[in-house]
N, C-alpha and C positions, 0 to 999 in steps of 0.2 A: 573798206575801212582804212582810214588814214591815221597813222601813228605820229604824233608830234611829241618829241622828247626834249626836255630842257636838262642840261647837265651843268652842275655847278653847286656852290655852297653858300654864297653870300647874299647880302641884301639885294643886289642887282638880279640875282637868280630868282629870288622870291618875287620881285617886282615883275619880272618877265612872266612868271607863272600866273600871277594875278591878272596881268593884261590878257594872257591867253584864255583864262577862264572867262574874262569879259567878252572877248570876241569869238569864242568857240561857236556860238550859234550862227554867227554870220558866215564863218568858214563852212559849217555844216550845210547851210543853205546854198552856198556856191558849189559844193562838191556833191551834194545829194547823197551823202554817205555818213556813217558814224565817224566821229573824231575821238580818238583816244589820246588823252594828255597824260604824260608820265614825267616824273622828276627822278633823275639819277643823281644822287649825292656823290660828288667826287671832290678832289682837292683843287679843281680849277678856280682861280680867282675871277676869271672872265667867263660869264655864262655862254653856253653854246646852245644853239637851236638846231634840232635835227628833225628831218621828215623822212620816214622810211629808211633809216640807217644812212642817211646822207646829211652831212653838216651843211646847213644853208646860211647860217649867220653866227657871228661871234660878237658878243658885247650886248649892249642894251640900246635899242632904237630910241629915238627922241620921244616917241609917244605911241599910243595904241594904234593910231592910224598908220604910222610908218611900219609898225610890226605887221599889220594886216596886209599892207602892200607887198612886203617882203614875202610873206607866206603865199599870197595869191599868185604872185609872179612864179614862185617855184611850183606851186600846184598846177598852174597852167602848163609849165614846161614838162611836168610829169604826166599830163593828160588826165588829171583828176577833176577838172572843172566840168560841171554839167550845165552851167549857165555862163553866158558871156556878157551879161549886162552889169558888169562891175565897172 
C-alpha cells in the first residue's frame, strides 16, 4: 500500500488533489498495490506532496503529466513499481 499525502490549504492544494484523483488508477497499475490519497490541512501556502512520510515535491507541477512523472520517479526509487513499461 502506498500513501500519498498532500499538505496545504489553498487553491493550488485542491488542484493537486484533483489531479491525483485523476491519475490514481495509473499509479495503481504501475505499483500493483492500493493507493491511499490523503489531504492534511495546514497553514502552508505552497502545497507539499509526500509519499510514505517523505516530501517529494513542493508547489504545483505544470500539469497532470508532470505530476505523474514526479510520482513515478520517486516510486521507482522507493522500489514500489511492479511494471517497467512506463
